[in-house]
C-alpha positions in Angstrom: 88.0 -64.2 -32.8 86.8 -65.5 -29.5 85.2 -62.1 -28.8 83.4 -62.2 -32.2 82.0 -65.6 -31.4 80.9 -64.3 -28.0 79.1 -61.3 -29.5 77.5 -63.5 -32.1 76.1 -65.7 -29.3 74.7 -62.7 -27.5 73.0 -61.3 -30.6 71.6 -64.7 -31.5 70.3 -65.1 -28.0 68.8 -61.7 -28.1 67.0 -62.5 -31.4 65.6 -65.7 -29.8 64.4 -63.9 -26.7 62.7 -61.0 -28.7 60.6 -63.6 -30.6 58.8 -64.3 -27.4 59.4 -61.3 -25.1 59.9 -57.6 -25.3 63.4 -56.4 -24.5 62.6 -53.0 -23.0 64.1 -50.7 -20.4 61.9 -51.3 -17.4 61.7 -47.8 -15.9 59.1 -47.1 -13.2 57.6 -44.0 -11.8 55.6 -43.4 -8.6 52.3 -41.7 -8.6 52.0 -38.1 -7.5 53.4 -37.6 -4.0 50.6 -36.2 -1.7 49.3 -36.5 1.9 46.1 -38.2 0.7 47.9 -41.2 -0.7 46.5 -44.5 0.7 43.6 -42.7 2.4 41.1 -45.0 0.7 42.8 -48.2 2.1 43.2 -46.6 5.5 39.6 -45.3 5.7 37.7 -48.0 3.8 39.9 -51.0 4.0 37.3 -53.6 3.0 36.3 -51.7 0.0 39.9 -51.2 -1.0 40.7 -54.9 -0.6 37.7 -55.8 -2.7 39.6 -54.8 -5.8 42.4 -57.3 -5.4 40.5 -60.3 -6.7 39.7 -58.5 -9.9 43.4 -57.7 -10.6 44.3 -61.3 -9.8 41.6 -62.5 -12.2 42.8 -60.4 -15.1 46.4 -61.5 -14.9 45.9 -65.2 -14.1 43.8 -65.3 -17.3 46.7 -63.9 -19.2 49.2 -66.3 -17.7 47.0 -69.4 -18.3 46.3 -68.3 -21.9 50.0 -68.1 -22.6 50.4 -71.7 -21.4 48.6 -72.9 -24.5 45.3 -74.4 -25.7 45.9 -77.9 -24.2 44.0 -78.0 -20.9 43.0 -74.3 -21.0 39.4 -75.0 -20.1 40.5 -77.0 -17.0 43.0 -74.4 -16.0 40.5 -71.5 -16.2 37.9 -73.6 -14.4 40.5 -73.9 -11.5 41.2 -70.1 -11.8 37.5 -69.4 -11.6 37.4 -71.2 -8.2 40.5 -69.4 -7.0 39.1 -66.0 -8.1 35.8 -66.6 -6.3 37.7 -67.6 -3.1 39.5 -64.2 -3.3 36.2 -62.4 -3.8 34.9 -63.9 -0.6 38.2 -63.4 1.3 40.3 -60.8 -0.4 44.0 -60.6 0.4 45.3 -57.8 2.6 47.5 -56.4 -0.1 47.5 -56.6 -3.9 50.1 -58.9 -5.4 52.1 -57.4 -8.2 51.7 -58.4 -11.8 55.1 -60.0 -12.0 54.0 -62.4 -9.2 50.6 -63.3 -10.7 51.7 -63.5 -14.4 55.5 -63.5 -14.7 55.7 -65.1 -18.2 53.0 -62.8 -19.6 54.7 -59.8 -18.1 57.8 -60.7 -20.1 56.0 -60.9 -23.5 53.9 -57.8 -22.9 55.8 -55.6 -20.5 54.7 -52.3 -22.0 51.1 -53.3 -21.6 51.6 -54.6 -18.1 53.3 -51.2 -17.3 50.4 -49.2 -18.8 47.9 -51.2 -16.8 49.8 -50.9 -13.6 50.3 -47.1 -14.1 46.5 -46.7 -14.7 45.7 -48.8 -11.6 47.9 -46.2 -9.7 45.6 -43.5 -11.0 42.6 -45.5 -9.9 44.0 -45.7 -6.4 45.0 -42.0 -6.3 41.5 -40.8 -7.3 39.9 -43.2 -4.7 42.3 -41.6 -2.1 41.4 -38.1 -3.1 37.7 -38.8 -2.8 38.1 -40.6 0.5 40.2 -37.9 2.2 38.1 -35.1 3.7 41.3 -33.0 4.2 41.3 -32.4 0.5 39.0 -29.4 0.1 39.1 -29.0 -3.7 38.7 -32.6 -4.9 38.3 -31.6 -8.5 41.6 -29.7 -8.5 43.5 -32.5 -6.7 42.0 -35.0 -9.1 43.0 -33.0 -12.2 46.5 -32.7 -10.8 46.7 -36.5 -10.4 45.4 -37.0 -13.9 47.9 -34.5 -15.4 50.7 -36.4 -13.6 49.4 -39.7 -15.0 49.3 -38.2 -18.6 52.9 -37.0 -18.2 53.9 -40.6 -18.8 52.4 -40.6 -22.2 53.7 -44.0 -23.3 52.0 -45.7 -20.4 48.8 -43.6 -20.2 45.6 -44.6 -21.9 43.7 -42.2 -24.2 41.4 -39.5 -22.7 39.0 -40.1 -25.6 35.9 -42.2 -25.2 36.0 -45.1 -27.7 33.1 -47.0 -26.1 33.5 -50.7 -27.0 35.0 -50.2 -30.5 38.4 -51.8 -30.0 36.8 -54.8 -28.1 34.3 -55.5 -30.9 36.2 -54.4 -34.0 39.8 -54.7 -33.1 40.6 -58.1 -34.6 39.5 -61.6 -35.5 39.9 -62.6 -31.9 37.1 -60.1 -30.8 34.7 -61.6 -28.1 36.6 -64.9 -28.0 37.0 -64.9 -24.3 33.4 -63.9 -23.4 32.2 -66.7 -25.7 34.6 -69.4 -24.5 34.7 -68.5 -20.8 31.5 -66.7 -19.8 31.9 -67.5 -16.1 35.2 -65.8 -15.6 34.3 -63.1 -18.1 31.1 -62.4 -16.0 33.3 -61.9 -12.9 35.5 -59.4 -14.8 32.6 -57.4 -16.2 31.0 -57.4 -12.8 34.2 -55.9 -11.4 34.2 -53.2 -14.1 30.8 -52.2 -12.7 32.2 -52.4 -9.2 35.2 -50.1 -9.9 32.9 -47.4 -11.2 30.2 -47.9 -8.5 32.8 -47.4 -5.8 33.7 -44.0 -7.4 30.0 -43.0 -7.3 29.7 -43.9 -3.6 32.8 -41.8 -2.8 31.2 -38.8 -4.4 29.0 -38.5 -1.3 30.2 -35.4 0.6 29.1 -36.6 4.1 31.5 -39.2 5.5 28.7 -41.3 7.1 26.7 -41.3 3.9 29.8 -42.2 2.0 30.4 -45.2 4.2 26.8 -46.3 4.0 26.9 -46.1 0.2 30.2 -48.1 0.0 28.6 -50.8 2.1 25.6 -50.8 -0.2 27.8 -51.1 -3.3 29.7 -54.0 -1.8 26.4 -55.7 -0.9 24.9 -55.2 -4.3 28.0 -56.4 -6.0 28.1 -59.7 -4.0 24.3 -60.3 -3.9 23.3 -59.1 -7.4 26.0 -58.1 -9.9 28.2 -61.2 -9.4 25.2 -63.5 -9.5 23.7 -61.8 -12.6 26.8 -60.2 -14.2 26.4 -57.6 -17.0 25.9 -58.9 -20.5 28.3 -56.3 -21.9 31.2 -54.3 -20.5 29.8 -51.4 -18.3 31.2 -48.0 -19.1 32.3 -45.8 -16.2 30.1 -42.8 -16.7 27.0 -45.0 -17.0 27.6 -46.5 -13.6 29.1 -43.4 -12.0 27.5 -40.3 -13.6 28.6 -37.9 -10.9 32.2 -39.1 -11.1 32.1 -39.0 -14.9 30.8 -35.4 -14.8 33.6 -34.3 -12.5 36.4 -36.3 -14.2 35.3 -37.1 -17.8 38.9 -37.7 -18.9 39.5 -40.2 -16.1 36.2 -42.0 -17.0 37.4 -42.5 -20.6 40.9 -43.5 -19.4 39.3 -46.2 -17.2 37.0 -47.4 -20.0 40.0 -47.7 -22.3 41.9 -49.6 -19.6 39.0 -52.0 -19.1 38.7 -52.4 -22.9 42.4 -53.2 -23.1 42.0 -55.8 -20.3 39.2 -57.5 -22.4 41.3 -57.2 -25.6 44.2 -59.0 -23.9 41.8 -61.7 -22.6 40.6 -62.4 -26.1 44.1 -62.5 -27.6 45.5 -64.7 -24.9 42.9 -67.4 -25.3 42.3 -67.1 -29.1 43.6 -70.2 -30.9 43.7 -68.1 -34.1 46.6 -66.0 -32.7 49.8 -68.2 -32.4 51.6 -68.1 -29.1 54.6 -66.3 -30.6 52.4 -63.6 -32.2 50.4 -62.8 -29.1 52.8 -60.2 -27.7 53.0 -58.3 -31.0 49.2 -58.3 -31.3 48.8 -56.9 -27.8 51.4 -54.2 -28.5 49.5 -53.3 -31.7 46.3 -52.6 -29.8 48.1 -50.9 -26.9 49.6 -48.3 -29.4 46.2 -47.5 -30.7 44.8 -46.9 -27.2 47.5 -44.7 -25.7 47.2 -41.0 -24.9 50.3 -40.1 -26.9 48.7 -41.5 -30.1 45.1 -40.4 -29.8 45.4 -37.5 -32.3 45.9 -39.9 -35.2 44.1 -43.0 -34.1 40.9 -44.0 -35.9 39.1 -46.6 -33.8 37.5 -49.6 -35.6 34.2 -49.0 -37.1 31.3 -50.4 -35.1 28.5 -51.2 -37.5 25.2 -52.5 -36.5 26.0 -55.8 -38.1 29.2 -56.1 -36.1 27.5 -55.4 -32.9 24.8 -58.0 -33.7 27.5 -60.6 -34.6 29.4 -60.2 -31.4 26.6 -59.3 -29.0 23.5 -61.2 -30.3 21.9 -61.1 -26.8 21.8 -57.5 -25.9 18.2 -56.7 -25.3 17.0 -53.6 -23.5 17.1 -55.4 -20.2 20.9 -55.5 -20.6 20.9 -51.8 -20.0 19.3 -52.0 -16.5 21.0 -51.6 -13.2 20.6 -53.3 -9.8 17.5 -51.7 -8.2 16.6 -51.5 -4.5 13.0 -52.2 -3.5 11.1 -50.6 -0.6 11.7 -53.7 1.6 15.5 -53.5 1.2 15.8 -56.4 -1.3 17.4 -55.9 -4.7 16.4 -56.7 -8.3 19.4 -57.8 -10.3 20.7 -56.2 -13.4 18.6 -57.7 -16.2 15.4 -58.0 -14.3 12.4 -56.7 -16.3 11.4 -54.4 -13.5 14.9 -53.0 -12.8 15.6 -49.4 -13.5 17.2 -48.4 -16.8 20.7 -46.9 -16.9 21.6 -43.8 -19.0 21.8 -44.4 -22.7 25.1 -45.7 -24.0 26.7 -42.7 -25.7 30.0 -44.6 -25.8 28.7 -46.9 -28.6 28.2 -44.4 -31.3 29.3 -45.6 -34.7 32.0 -42.9 -34.9 33.8 -44.5 -32.0 33.7 -41.4 -29.9 31.7 -41.5 -26.7 32.9 -38.2 -25.4 35.4 -35.4 -25.7 39.0 -35.2 -24.7 
């Protein structure tokens, strides 16, 4: 009898926990072992550290959103200041998700794991492109991507969905960008930054590579952060050479960035109750995973939907920071700035590229 009561307590406790958090086996797997691992950090430490503020920004938004609507504006205003401090003086090492957002990681562990796993792929491709001992960078990169995809339940799709899940995935779509444009601007600027670093690393000459990395960091600080993109940049737009060499990775990273934005929306949307946020995040994750991409039909992106969510997307929104002969820069959005490639990722069929 006592044992029955004890088990009844355990089951009732489990039911209470699963209402708010996922009870999942928390397996982990390391990225592909290779001599080039950590070459990016060792060779270009300032550029490597410049990512850490972005990762902090994403997960602190999730954690503050989970704390509820009361005082959310004030909490995210404080987070905005903390993020900008980290942009100016990034930490030496990236803090893990469980440290930045422990409560959110409990309600959305599968998504946290998928994001972390994809950040590992980010790091490994930066390493490959940084290490001149790697003679065949395409082959090394493809091997790293294949290893990433072997963990199908944590790997994002290799299909290019453009912005379809962000703008058509739910009633919460675009909530974060509309409520918190300052922090959202930082995050979209970092989506540009991630891809621009890739393009700089495509330089074959080490000295040219270092100069280009310095330029990217300067443009990021002086232009892109000051005048952030008015829509989420796609990887192959900002990094066409990288996108041509690794099209699957470009789509993977776009889907990761889209998932980051989806979670921002869900976490701050008053229309999604706190106890339903984890399930809604899981629903979107399942639609964006590699293992499910054969049957997923992305949300339709009609012209009316785009206009509803992105009413201020003029042609100037598709410009890029542009260097002038005197060494100064025109910001993204300036009428005289250069145009970026057309946005193939926003086709109405939801497919911006092949597998």
